[in-house]
ZAMARGU-4260 file (C-alpha; in steps of 0.2 Angstrom, whole numbers, plus 5000, padded with zeros to 4 digits):
<rodrens>
0) 4967/5133/4885 | 4982/5143/4884 | 4989/5152/4901 | 5001/5166/4900 | 5014/5162/4913
5) 5026/5177/4909 | 5016/5190/4919 | 5027/5202/4929 | 5025/5214/4943 | 5008/5224/4943
10) 5003/5215/4927 | 5004/5199/4936 | 4992/5205/4949 | 4980/5211/4936 | 4981/5194/4927
15) 4978/5184/4943 | 4963/5194/4947 | 4956/5192/4930 | 4959/5173/4931 | 4949/5173/4947
20) 4963/5166/4958 | 4953/5166/4974 | 4952/5150/4983 | 4937/5155/4993 | 4927/5156/4976
25) 4933/5139/4972 | 4927/5131/4988 | 4911/5141/4991 | 4905/5140/4973 | 4894/5155/4976
30) 4897/5160/4958 | 4904/5154/4942 | 4923/5153/4942 | 4934/5155/4927 | 4953/5155/4923
35) 4964/5143/4933 | 4952/5140/4946 | 4940/5131/4934 | 4954/5118/4932 | 4957/5103/4944
40) 4968/5108/4959 | 4982/5097/4953 | 4983/5107/4936 | 4982/5124/4945 | 4997/5120/4956
45) 5006/5113/4941 | 5004/5129/4932 | 5009/5140/4946 | 5024/5130/4949 | 5032/5137/4933
50) 5030/5155/4939 | 5045/5165/4945 | 5047/5172/4962 | 5043/5189/4956 | 5026/5183/4950
55) 5024/5175/4967 | 5027/5191/4976 | 5015/5200/4965 | 5002/5186/4967 | 5004/5187/4986
60) 5000/5206/4986 | 4982/5202/4979 | 4975/5194/4995 | 4979/5183/5010 | 4972/5168/5001
65) 4984/5171/4987 | 4998/5173/4999 | 4994/5156/5007 | 4994/5148/4991 | 5011/5153/4985
70) 5019/5148/5001 | 5010/5131/5002 | 5021/5115/5005 | 5012/5107/4990 | 5018/5121/4978
75) 5036/5121/4985 | 5037/5102/4984 | 5031/5102/4966 | 5043/5116/4961 | 5058/5106/4969
80) 5053/5090/4959 | 5051/5100/4943 | 5068/5109/4946 | 5059/5126/4945 | 5067/5133/4960
85) 5077/5149/4957 | 5093/5154/4966 | 5091/5169/4977 | 5105/5178/4987 | 5102/5178/5006
90) 5112/5190/5016 | 5114/5191/5035 | 5120/5208/5041 | 5126/5213/5058 | 5121/5231/5060
95) 5131/5237/5076 | 5126/5242/5089 | 5110/5232/5086 | 5110/5216/5097 | 5103/5205/5083
100) 5108/5202/5065 | 5095/5205/5051 | 5092/5194/5036 | 5089/5201/5018 | 5086/5195/5001
105) 5094/5203/4985 | 5080/5209/4973 | 5085/5201/4956 | 5079/5216/4946 | 5082/5231/4958
110) 5098/5224/4964 | 5094/5230/4981 | 5094/5220/4998 | 5076/5219/5004 | 5073/5216/5023
115) 5064/5200/5027 | 5051/5202/5041 | 5048/5186/5051 | 5038/5180/5066 | 5047/5171/5080
120) 5064/5177/5073 | 5079/5168/5079 | 5095/5178/5077 | 5111/5169/5073 | 5124/5169/5086
125) 5141/5175/5084 | 5153/5162/5078 | 5139/5151/5071 | 5142/5140/5056 | 5130/5142/5041
130) 5126/5127/5029 | 5114/5129/5014 | 5103/5114/5015 | 5088/5111/5003 | 5078/5127/5001
135) 5085/5135/5017 | 5100/5139/5028 | 5105/5129/5044 | 5113/5139/5058 | 5124/5128/5069
140) 5130/5132/5086 | 5139/5149/5091 | 5142/5159/5106 | 5128/5164/5119 | 5135/5176/5133
145) 5152/5171/5127 | 5149/5152/5129 | 5147/5139/5115 | 5129/5133/5112 | 5123/5117/5105
150) 5107/5125/5097 | 5103/5122/5079 | 5090/5131/5069 | 5084/5131/5051 | 5079/5146/5041
155) 5066/5141/5027 | 5070/5153/5012 | 5053/5148/5004 | 5042/5152/5018 | 5054/5164/5027
160) 5051/5155/5043 | 5062/5149/5057 | 5062/5131/5064 | 5071/5124/5079 | 5081/5108/5074
165) 5087/5095/5086 | 5102/5102/5096 | 5120/5094/5094 | 5126/5083/5107 | 5141/5095/5110
170) 5141/5114/5112 | 5151/5121/5098 | 5157/5138/5091 | 5167/5142/5075 | 5165/5124/5070
175) 5168/5117/5052 | 5151/5112/5045 | 5149/5104/5028 | 5134/5096/5019 | 5139/5081/5009
180) 5131/5072/4995 | 5125/5058/5007 | 5113/5071/5014 | 5122/5072/5030 | 5130/5087/5039
185) 5147/5084/5046 | 5153/5096/5060 | 5171/5096/5066 | 5179/5105/5081 | 5173/5121/5089
190) 5171/5112/5106 | 5187/5119/5114 | 5204/5111/5115 | 5202/5107/5134 | 5187/5096/5131
195) 5190/5089/5113 | 5194/5071/5111 | 5192/5058/5097 | 5175/5053/5104 | 5167/5070/5104
200) 5177/5081/5092 | 5165/5077/5077 | 5146/5075/5075 | 5135/5070/5060 | 5117/5075/5057
205) 5107/5064/5047 | 5094/5074/5037 | 5083/5060/5034 | 5081/5055/5052 | 5084/5072/5060
210) 5096/5065/5072 | 5114/5069/5078 | 5127/5056/5083 | 5145/5058/5088 | 5157/5052/5074
215) 5173/5044/5078 | 5185/5051/5065 | 5204/5047/5064 | 5214/5062/5062 | 5233/5063/5061
220) 5233/5075/5076 | 5221/5080/5089 | 5215/5093/5091 | 5214/5097/5073 | 5210/5116/5073
225) 5202/5119/5056 | 5203/5136/5049 | 5195/5134/5032 | 5185/5120/5024 | 5176/5118/5007
230) 5167/5103/5000 | 5175/5095/4985 | 5159/5088/4976 | 5169/5078/4962 | 5180/5070/4975
235) 5166/5068/4988 | 5176/5074/5002 | 5179/5089/5014 | 5195/5098/5011 | 5202/5108/5026
240) 5217/5118/5031 | 5222/5119/5049 | 5230/5134/5059 | 5247/5128/5054 | 5243/5129/5036
245) 5243/5110/5034 | 5230/5103/5022 | 5219/5087/5025 | 5204/5079/5016 | 5190/5070/5025
250) 5181/5056/5016 | 5164/5050/5024 | 5166/5033/5016 | 5183/5030/5025 | 5178/5041/5040
255) 5196/5048/5042 | 5206/5063/5038 | 5221/5061/5027 | 5236/5073/5026 | 5239/5079/5009
260) 5257/5084/5012 | 5256/5101/5006 | 5258/5117/5017 | 5249/5134/5014 | 5261/5146/5006
265) 5257/5159/5020 | 5252/5148/5035 | 5242/5157/5049 | 5237/5171/5037 | 5220/5176/5044
270) 5216/5187/5030 | 5212/5173/5017 | 5194/5169/5021 | 5178/5164/5013 | 5185/5149/5003
275) 5175/5143/4989 | 5176/5131/4974 | 5173/5136/4956 | 5177/5122/4944 | 5193/5114/4949
280) 5200/5130/4958 | 5199/5137/4975 | 5196/5156/4978 | 5197/5167/4993 | 5197/5185/4998
285) 5214/5193/5002 | 5219/5210/5008 | 5216/5227/4999 | 5203/5221/4987 | 5213/5206/4981
290) 5205/5190/4976 | 5216/5175/4976 | 5216/5158/4968 | 5225/5141/4969 | 5224/5123/4965
295) 5216/5114/4980 | 5229/5102/4984 | 5244/5113/4980 | 5239/5129/4990 | 5251/5140/4980
300) 5240/5156/4980 | 5240/5168/4965 | 5231/5184/4962 | 5216/5185/4950 | 5222/5197/4937
305) 5212/5211/4928 | 5205/5218/4944 | 5217/5232/4948 | 5202/5243/4949 | 5197/5235/4965
310) 5214/5239/4973 | 5213/5257/4967 | 5197/5259/4977 | 5207/5255/4992 | 5194/5244/5001
315) 5195/5227/5010 | 5182/5214/5004 | 5170/5210/5018 | 5162/5194/5011 | 5165/5183/4996
320) 5154/5170/4989 | 5149/5162/4972 | 5133/5162/4962 | 5126/5148/4952 | 5132/5155/4936
325) 5150/5152/4942 | 5154/5170/4945 | 5162/5178/4961 | 5151/5190/4971 | 5159/5201/4984
330) 5153/5214/4996 | 5163/5229/5002 | 5161/5246/5010 | 5169/5262/5003 | 5177/5264/5021
335) 5176/5255/5037 | 5163/5267/5045 | 5152/5268/5029 | 5134/5267/5030 | 5133/5259/5012
340) 5136/5241/5007 | 5142/5238/4989 | 5142/5222/4979 | 5152/5217/4964 | 5149/5202/4952
345) 5165/5196/4944 | 5166/5183/4930 | 5182/5173/4928 | 5192/5165/4914 | 5207/5154/4913
350) 5221/5159/4902 | 5237/5149/4898 | 5254/5158/4897 | 5269/5150/4890 | 5281/5158/4903
355) 5270/5161/4918 | 5259/5145/4916 | 5241/5147/4920 | 5232/5164/4925 | 5215/5168/4930
360) 5207/5184/4924 | 5193/5193/4932 | 5180/5204/4924 | 5168/5215/4933 | 5151/5212/4926
365) 5141/5223/4938 | 5144/5234/4953 | 5133/5245/4964 | 5126/5249/4981 | 5114/5236/4988
370) 5111/5243/5005 | 5111/5260/5014 | 5107/5266/5031 | 5099/5283/5034 | 5114/5295/5039
375) 5102/5306/5049 | 5095/5291/5059 | 5109/5278/5059 | 5125/5289/5058 | 5133/5280/5073
380) 5130/5262/5065 | 5142/5251/5056 | 5139/5236/5045 | 5146/5218/5044 | 5141/5204/5033
385) 5140/5188/5043 | 5133/5176/5029 | 5130/5177/5010 | 5123/5162/5002 | 5113/5157/4986
390) 5098/5146/4990 | 5086/5138/4978 | 5069/5143/4984
</rodrens>
């Protein structure tokens, strides 16, 4: 029996109905069933695991039974085992003066941010730390009424549901949080210089046991006020830069920070944010539409060439991230009070010059508006991107 798994949109809905995808029919056996539901349950789930998320969306429209099927833990686990999960961009927007941020997902075909409607919504706090973990996003700490909190929550990007996680042992805000290859989340700082010491400055969360523990970490100085941090997967370490521009690396196996001996070329510059790693290079957003790059352990920042068009537009990048294809994705507004949010995808390539050494060139692959507020209703509102991450779901 050949099953067509390439159905899209409305054709997927019609196809699902024709296949008799109604769990109630399979269980009640009031009439003869056909299509997928004539097969064993394990075979049905295995076939559906190969569908795209667009197919799942179409299938969920057919009925509540279909909707419960596509969000079932069994289907999610099988998709994860078969590596059928697809990367989707999730964006957290603060729309001032609304008190709570909103979450959106970028539609892959329409290139538009679609709002996510969730029950028991738990809004991220200001100064929270975001960590992509499995098929979701972990939101760690933050400020509540101006005070740090130890609260931790998990946003399941497959079910679009919130779950409370065990709280940290220490209240933290603007902490450095990183998920390492040993399936542990390492959180550094964020607890305030007046209470920070070597015994409480760091915590580690074990994903397997769902427990937090204080972590004694040797640091060249205390407190170590981390400004930026990225995970170096190949080196299996967390690479950080402090407020003085000094760089360090943390190895979980040694449980210590080691000074790298280099200093940021412009220490204390608050305009270089959203550090990310592509290949062996670091990237970040600068001012006036510039994107910067450097070698991680040298910190000699250079500008990505070929993107002069961004600077001519005269905007500041509000958020920078990378997608699974190794491209840079940025968000920006035409002007500070704009009700539109634009996105640009940029591919990069390395070019070797005899005189100037290496250069990195950027090429705009796509650009356009991805979100817009109603000017008649929301004329007094403003937008800010709090988080933008690609998640396999």
